[in-house]
KEKOLTOR-325908 format. One record per residue: residue in one letter; x, y, z of N, C-alpha, C, O in turn. Coordinates in pm, whole numbers, plus 50000, padded with zeros to 5 digits. Layout:
// residues N
AXYZXYZXYZXYZ/...
This chain:
// residues 347
L101566527025815100846536825733099356533725737098946522525706/S098566543425776097126541425789096426545025659096826554425589/F095396537725628094586540825510093196545425551092246544325473/A093086550725671091806555925718091706570825684092246575125582/N091026578525767090706592325735091906601525706091766610425623/P093066599825769094176609025739094546609525593094986619925544/C094366598625522094676598525380093476602625297093636608125187/A092266600125348091066602125269090836616825231090156619625132/K091396626025307091156640225283091706645025150091206654825095/E092726638325097093406643424979093356633724863094236634224776/V092366624924858092356614724753091576618924631091326610624543/H091186631724622090376635824509091126634824376090486634424270/K092446634424378093216633224255093586618824222094116616224114/L093316609624310093626595724286092356587524296091536589624386/H092186578324203090966570324201091326555624195092406551924149/V090416547424243090586533024237089416527124161088266530924185/Y089676518024069088636512623985088256498424025089106489524029/Q086956496424054086406482824062085436482123945085856481423829/T084136482423973083166484023866082856498723844082366502523739/T083146506923945083026521423934084246527724000085016520824067/L084406540623982085516547624048085176549424196084076553724231/Q086126546024281085936547224425087136554624484088216555024424/S086936560424601088056566824670088986556224726088586544724743/I090216560224755091176550824812090686545724946090826533824976/S090116554525028089636550025158088526539725145088436530525226/T087666541225043086576531625022087096518024983086626507925034/I088076517524893088586504624847089306497424959089216485224970/Y090026504825043090726498125152089766493425262090026483525330/E088676500725279087656496125373087036483125322086746474025398/Y086836482625191086286470525129087246458625147086816447725184/L088526460925123089506450225142089596446025288089756434225318/H089496455825377089536452525519088386443225558088596433525631/N087206446125509086056437625540086226423625485085796413825547/L086856422625370087076409425310088116401325388088046389025392/T089076408225449090206401225511090126400425663091056395325725/R089066405325723089016406025869089086392225936089456391126053/A088726381625860088766368225917090176363725952090346354226028/T091206370625899092586366625925093066371226062094066366226112/G092346380626123092746385426255093746396826252094136401726358/L094166401126133095076412526120094306424326065093406422625983/S094656436326109094056448126050094656450225911095746445325881/L093946457525826094476460425693095776468225702096666466425619/N095896476925802097126484425823098286475025847099366477025790/E098086464825930099156455125957099486447325830100666444825802/K098496443625756098726436125633099506444225533100416439125468/D099166457025521099876465525428101346466925466102226465925380/N101606469125593102986470625638103796458125614105016458825598/K103136446625612103866434125598104156430425453105066422525428/G103406435825355103736430425224103206437125100103206430724995/D102756449525104102206455424985102746469324960102136479224999/S103896470124896104566483124878103756492424791103816504624809/H102996487024696102226495824608101086502624685100606513124642/H100646496824797099646503624879100236516024944099556526224955/H101476515424987102116527025047102146538724949101986550224989/A102356535824821102606546124722101436555724708101626567824698/A100206550324706099046558724684098916569424791098746581224759/C098976565524917098836575325025100076584125037099976595825075/S101226578725005102436586825006102296598324908102706609624938/A101726595524792101566605824690100636616924737100976628624730/V099466613124786098506623524823098906630824950098556642524968/R099626624325038100036631025162101096641825138101236651025218/T101846640625028102856650824999102296662024910103006671524878/Y101026660824870100416671324788100396684624865099986685224981/G100866695124797100916708124859102156710724942102386721924986/R102966700324962104186701725043105436698824960106506704324986/E105296690224862106426686724776106106691624635105126687324574/I106946700524585106636707724460106416698324343105446699724268/H107306688724327107236679724212105946671524214105236670924114/M105636665424327104426657324338103186665824322102216661424261/T103186677824376102036686724363101776690024217100616690124174/E102826692724142102656695723999102076683823925101186685423842/L102596672123954102096660123885100626657623915099856654223825/L100236659324043098846656924080097926667924029096736665524007/D098456679824009097656690623953097426688823803096366692523751/K098406683323734098356683123588098006669423530097696668323411/L098066659023612097756645523564096736638923654096696641723774/D095926630223599095046621623679095686607923687096156602523587/F095706602223807096256588923830095116579323868094396581823965/Y094976568623793094016558223827094786546823893095656540823831/V094466544024018095226534324096094366522024125093286523024183/L094856510624085094196497924117095126490324210096026483324163/P094946491324341095896485424437095996470324426097096464724437/V094866463624406094856448924397093996444924278092796447524277/V094606438724178093836433924063093146420724099091966418724069/N093886412124162093406398524192092906397824337093596392424424/V091736403424363091256404424500091036390724563091466388424675/D090366381624493090126368224549091426360924577091576354624682/G092366361724484093666355324506094416361724620095106354824696/Y094296374824634094966382024743094426377224878095206374724970/I093116375924889092516371025013093006356825043093296353525158/Y093106348624941093536334824957094956333925012095286324725086/T095806343624975097186343525027097206346125176098156342025244/W096206352725229096136355625373095436344625451095636343425572/T094616336625383093816326825454094266312425433094096304125522/K094856309425316095166295325284096596292925236097296284425291/N097026300425136098276297325068099056310425043098706318024953/R100086312725122100836325325115101346328524976101396340224939/L101706318524898102316320924767101346318024651101786315324539/W100046318624678099076316524569099226327724467099366339324503/R099196323924337099466333324230098226336924146098046348324105/K097386327124122096316328624024095036334424086094986337524205/T094016335724001092696339224052092116327024122092826317024141/R090856327524160090196316124226089026311024143088106304924197/S089056313424015087976308823926088016293623909089056287223927/T086876288023875086766273623850086806270923700086536279823619/H087146258423664087246254823523086506241723499086696231923570/A085676241723399084906229723365085836218123333086776219623255/G085576206723394086376194723367087676194023441088476184923417/S087936203523531089186203523606088906206223754088016213923788/S089686199923839089576202523983090496213824028090486217524145/C091266219223935092216229923967091546243523954090626245423876/F092046252924033091456266224039092386276623977093606275223978/G091776286923925092506299123895093156300323757093436290523689/T093376312923721094056316723597095086327323630094846335923715/D096226326723564097246337023580096796349423503096766349423380/L096436360023576095916372023512096926378323417096546384823320/N098216376423445099226382423358099556373423240100566375323173/R098686363623215098726355923091097366356323021097146349422922/N096446364523073095056364023029094626375622942093476376022896/F095526385222917095156396422831095356392622684096106383422651/D094666399722598094666396622454095876402822387095756411722303/A097036397822425098296402422367099146390122337099876385322423/G099036385122215099706372522180099226361122266099996352022297/W097966361422306097416352722410097846338122394097566331722293/C098516333222496098876319022514099806313422407099906301222391/K100496322022334101336316622227102746313222275103436305322211/I103176319122387104526316322438104566319722586103936329322631/G105306311722662105496314722804104236313622886104146319722993/A103266306022839101996304122911101536289822888101966283222794/S100656285122977100206271322971098696270522945097946279422985/Q098276259922878096866257122856096336246922956095196242422945/N097166243223051096776233723156096276241323278097036248723340/P094986239723314094426247223426095136245123559094976253123652/C095926234623569096626231923695097976238723705098596238823811/D098436244623594099736251223593099646265423647098606271823639/E100746270123701100806283623758100606294323653100086305123683/T101006291623530100896301623423099746298623327099816301923209/Y098696292323379097526289323296096946302323240096686311823314/C096736302623107096326314923039094826317023036094366327322988/G094056307223086092606308423084092006301822962092726297822870/S090686300722962090016294122850089976302722725089786297622615/A090156315722742090206325222631090786338122683090836340222804/A091226346922594091686360122636090556367522707089416367622660/E090866373722819089896380922902088796371722954087656376022973/S089126359122978088136349923035087856353323182086796349923233/E088796359923249088636362923390087926376423410088156385923334/K087076377023510086356389423539087296400923570087036412423535/E088386397623638089356407923675090016413923551090146426123540/T090426405323460091036410023335090046418523257090386429323208/K088836413723244087806420623168087496434223228087316443923154/A087426435123360087126447923425088216458223397087916469723363/L089456454123410090566463323386090626467223238090786479023207/A090486457723149090546460523006089396469622964089586478822884/D088216467223017087066475622982087276489923029086936499422959/F087856491423149088116504923200089106512323111088906523923078/I090176505423073091176511822987090586515322851090826526122798/R089806506122794089176509022664088246521122674088196529422583/K087516522122783086566533122802087286546422813086756556622770/N088486546522870089216558922897090466560222810091366568122841/L090526552722703091756551622624092246565122572093456567622566/S091336573722534091756586522475092526595222571093286603922528/S092346593122701093016601522799094166594522873094896601022948/I094326581622853095386574222922096666574822841096696570122727/K097706580422896098956582422825100066573222872101096571822805/A099876566822986100896557623038100216546623119099136548523175/Y100876535223124100376523923202101546517523275102506513123212/L101456517023407102506511023487101916499623568100916501423637/T102526488023560102066476523637103206471823726104346470723681/I102906469223852103946466723952103886452424001102866448024054/H104976445223985105076431124019106306428824109107026438224142/S106516416524145107796412424205108076398424155107156391024120/Y109336394624151110516402024190111536401024079111296393923982/S112666407824090113826406923998114586420023983115696420123929/Q113996431224030114626444224014114856447523868115986449123823/M113756448523797113776451423654112696461423618111656462323685/M112956469123512111956477823452111806473223308112726474823227/L110656467723277110446461323147109466469223061108586476223111/Y109656468122930108706474022837108486464422721109256454922706/P107466466522638107106456922532108256454522434109056463322403/Y108296442022388107276431822409107766420122492108966417422500/S106806413222555107096400522621106526388722544107026377522556/Y105486391022465104876380022390105576377322259105216367922187/D106566385422227107296383822101108676389722120108896397922209/Y109606385622035110956391222041111076404021959112156409821949/K109966408421900109996421021826110056432621924109756431122042/L110446444221873110506456221954109296464921924108756464621814/G108886472622022107786481922001108176492821904109366495421882/T107166499321844107456509521744108166521521804108826529021732/N108026523621934108756534521999109786529022097110036535022202/N110386517522062111386511622150112516521122178113016521722291/V112946528522077114056537922098113676548422201114506552322283/E112406552922196111986562822294111866556722432112266562922531/L111326544622440111186538322569112526536022636112646536722758/S113526533222556114836530522615115816542022598116866542122663/T115506551922511116456562422485115886576322472116616585522436/R114616578422499113986591622495114016597722356113846609822343/Q114226589922252114186595222116112736597622075111836590822124/D112506606921987111176609321936110706597621853111506591021787/N109416594921858108856583521786109096584721636109256574721567/E109116596921585109276598821442110626593621392110736589121278/I111626594221478112956589621438112926574521413113436569721311/L112316567121506112286552721488111416548921369111726539221299/N110346556421345109526553721228110346554921101110166547221006/S111256564521099112116566320982113026554220961113216549620849/V113576549121072114446537421062113646525121021114096517020940/N112456523721080111606512421040111336512720889111296502320823/S111166524920837110946526320693112166521920615112066515120513/L113346525920665114576521720598114736506720602115136500520503/L114426500720719114536486220732113566479120639113906469020578/S112366484320630111356477820546111756478320399111386469520321/E112506488720361112996489620223114286481920203114886482020095/K114706475020312115916466620307117136474820266117916470820179/L117286486220332118476494320309119726485920330119816478520427/K120676487020240121896479220251123096488220272123246498520207/L123916484020364125206490720385126246481520321126606471220376/G126716485420208127606476620135126826464820081125816466520012/E127296452620113126666440420063125706434220161124976424920126/K125686439120286124866432620388123686441520427123846453620440/P122496435620445121336443820485121486449020626122106442720712/L120926460620650120956466520782120036458720877118876456120846/K120586455020991119836447621092119546456721212120226466721231/P118526453021293118276460921415119496462421503119686472821566/S120346452021508121536452921592122506463421538123226469821615/H122526465121405123396475121346122886489121379123676498221408/V121566490921375120976503721411121316506921556121686518221589/A121166496921644121466498921785122916503021804123226511421888/A123786497021726125206500321738125476514521692126236521921754/L124836518321582125046531621527124546542521620125116553521623/I123486539721696122966549921787123586548921925123246556622014/G124496539521944125296539422064124756531222179125206532922292/T123776522122152123226514422264123936501122286123966496122398/R124506495322182125276483122199126096480422074125876486621969/E127026471322085127856467721972127106458121879126376449421928/P127246459521747126576450221656127196436421664128416434921675/A126326426221659126806412421663127436408421530128296399721524/D126986414921424127476411621291127716424521214126886428421132/P128836431221239129066444321178129056443821026129756435620967/P128266452420962128226452320815129396460020757130016468220824/V129676457220632130616465420557129796477120503128986475120412/H129986489020556129056499720523129736511220450130936513620462/S128896518020374129396529720303129276542020391128416542520480/I130126551820369130086564020448128756571120429128206576520526/A128246571320309126996578520282125826572420359125036579620419/S125726559120357124616552520424124726554120576123736556420644/A125946552820627126136554320771125786568420814125206570320921/S126136578220734125826592020767124316594320770123816601920853/K123616587720680122176589120676121546584020806120636590220861/I122046572520853121536567020978121856576221094121016578621181/E123086581521098123496589921209122716603021212122536608921318/Q122256607721094121416619521092120076616721160119496625321226/L119606604321141118336600521203118466598521353117516601021428/F119636594121398119836590821538120976599121598122136595521581/P120676610021666121726617721733122456608921834121906599121884/K123686612321863124526604121948124156605022096124706597622178/D123236614122133122906615622274121776606422318121136608822420/V121516595922240120376587322271120576578722395119656571522435/N121766579122458121956571922583121106577822696120956571722802/N120556589822672119696596222771118346589322768117396594522711/A118256577722827117106568722809116046570822914116336574123029/L114806568822873113696569822969113796558823074113776561723194/A113886546323029113986535423127115296536223204115316534223325/K116366539123133117656540023200117666551123304118176549523414/A117086562423266117046573723359116146570823478116426575123590/A115056563523455114136560323564114796551223667114656553423787/V115506540923620116146531723716117356538323782117726535023894/K117956547723710119046555423772118496564023886119106564923993/E117356570123863116716578223966116316569524085116486573524200/L115806557924057115416548524164116616545224253116486544324375/A117756543324191118956539224266119536550124355120346547224443/T119126562624335119716573624411119376573124560120096578724642/L118276566424596117826566824734118496556224821119056559424926/H118436543624777118986532724857120046524624783120526514424834/G120406529024664121436521924589120966509224523121806501124482/T119666507024512119136494724452119316495024301118896504524235/K119946484824247120256484324104119196476524028118866465224062/Y118666482823925117706476523836118306474823697119146482723655/T117876464523627118156463423485116876467223411115806468123471/Y116996469423279115816473423202115936468423059117026465523011/G114796467522992114776463322853113456456822816112546456122898/P113346452022692112136445122649111926432522731112886425422762/G110676429622766110366418522854110896405122808111476397722887/A110706402022680111056388722630112536385622646112896374222677/T113386395522625114816393122630115436396822764116556392622794/T114736404722843115306409222970114986399823084115826397723172/I113776394023084113426384523189113046371023127113736361123153/Y111996370123049111616357922976110416361222889109686370722917/P110196353322783109006355422699107756350922773107756340522838/A106696358822762105436355622828104306362922757104276375222752/A103386355422702102246361222631101116364522727100996358522834/G100286374222686099096377222762099266387322873098386388522959/G100356394822875100606404522981099836417522960099546421322847/S099526424223070098756436623061099556447923000098996456722934/D100876448023022101696458922967101736458322814101596468522747/D101926446222759101906444722614100536448422557100436455022453/W099476444022626098126446922580097876461922579097356467322481/A098256468822687098056483222695098826490322584098326499722522/Y100026485822560100856491722454100196489922319100176499122237/D099656478122294098996475322166097706483322150097216484922038/Q097156488222259095976496922250096336511222213095466519522189/G097636513922210098086527322174098646535422289098956547222273/I098776529222407099366536222522100886535322509101476524922539/R101486545922465102896545822424103846542322539104816535122519/Y103556547422659104466545222771103876534222861103046536822948/S104326522022838103796510622912104976502922972105836497922900/F104996502023105106126496023174105666486423283104596488123343/T106486476323307106316467323421107506469123515108656468423473/F107216471323641108256471323744108246457723812107216453223862/E109396451223814109606439323896110416443924016111606446824003/L109786444524131110406450624248111466441524312111816431124258/R111956445724430112976437924502112486423824529111276421624533/D113396413924547114816415624531115246407724407114466406624312/R116456402224406116886394424291116896379424319117426371624239/G116326375324429116186361024453116546356224593116196345024630/R117226364424671117596359924804116336356524886116246346024949/Y115376365924883114106363524952112966360924854111956354824889/G113126365624731112116363324630110776369724666110716381524699/F109706361724660108376366824690108176369324839107196375724877/L109046364524922108926366125067109856377125116110656375125208/L109756388725054110606400025091110356403925237109206405125278/P111406405925315111226409325457110436422325474110536431625394/E109676422525580108886434525613109756446925619109316457825583/S110986445325663111876456825680112226463625549112696475025550/Q112026456925435112356462625305111166468525232111336474525125/I109966467025286108776471425215108746486525193108556491225081/R108926494125301108846508625287109936514125195109676522925113/A111156508825209112256513425122111956510424976112256518424887/T111366498824951110986495224814109996505224757110106509224642/C109036509024838108056518724794108696532324768108406538624666/E109536536624856110146549924844110966551024717110846561024645/E111776541124687112626541824569111836540224440112146546424339/T110806531724444109976529824325109216542424292109026545624174/M108776549724393108066562224370108936572224295108416580024215/L110226572224318111126581124243111096578024095111066587024012/A111116565224061111076561223920109736564623858109676569223744/I108656562423932107326565623881107186580423856106636584523754/K107686588523947107656603023928108456607223805108066616423733/H109576600423782110376603823664109586600723536109546608923445/V108966589023532108176585523414106996595223397106716599723286/A106326598423507105196607623499105606621223448104896627323369/S106746626123492107246639023446107566638623297107296648123224/Y108146627523254108466626123112107196626123028107116632822925/V106186618723074104916618323003104296632222995103776636122890/L104356639423105103806652923108104486662123005103836670822947/E105766660022985106526668322891106426663222748106826670222655/H105916651122728105866645022593104466639722565104296628022530/M103456648422580102086644222553101916641122405102596646922320/Y101026632222375100756628422236099276626822216098826623622105/
């Protein structure tokens, strides 16, 4: 897949953010100049390991030819940041294939870099992160200590009123995650993120929980609510009254299995049969503070998701080149599903 002129003609609907908005062709030319010392063209590098790069040009190339994508590009603006950690990305091509962090220096330490996905101001460094600069999950000297984190956060803050969804793409594990990862609490629209329920419904239940509604002698727990709306069995079933149970069921229709995350991963699986799991980050993969998805959600971006792409561990971070394009193709289906949902549920 080339990122030269054939793609540049249709990039007016997609933008890439550095310090200013740039076209996709401009950002890839910039990356090419940075990486030319490796002896590979940017096209070769992309084919070997960056599925999210394929997605941007795939989207604009189908504009005007594929009805669904054309509608999304006509009605929504997509801000695409292909590489957040540019210095670290270059380092993976020149020195250390599996380098994770940035390349910043730290006073009093000979170790380099900060884990950008531990550096956002979302429960910063309280769990699943390290304060040791030599560790892979070093959270930085402070929240947004890294220029890369600050640039992305500043851009989102500047455009917050118009940003309705935030998707961040990682590897690996085949998961679709939503807040929270820095805490075991659920987001205020957790039911919508996992079940397409209206936010007002969950607010009503939160109100009932805060008033310590009791079913019989035992207080209502989140697990009981989940059981009543059909998402899982309660771990500690309460002795409940018919009146109270009916009140909850009025708040939660039984069709809540029609989930946003569930539907997105189901759509993803239709192409190559790749199975994803989904759920809150802390309980689905592991607790980790300082992630960009949690931070974006806390800024008020209701639809905030992390994709952990292929695979589940056989190849891990060294996914074979032969799987890159398929990974992009199937992930695009899930992204389109989320984008369509957002378009139909503006707030």
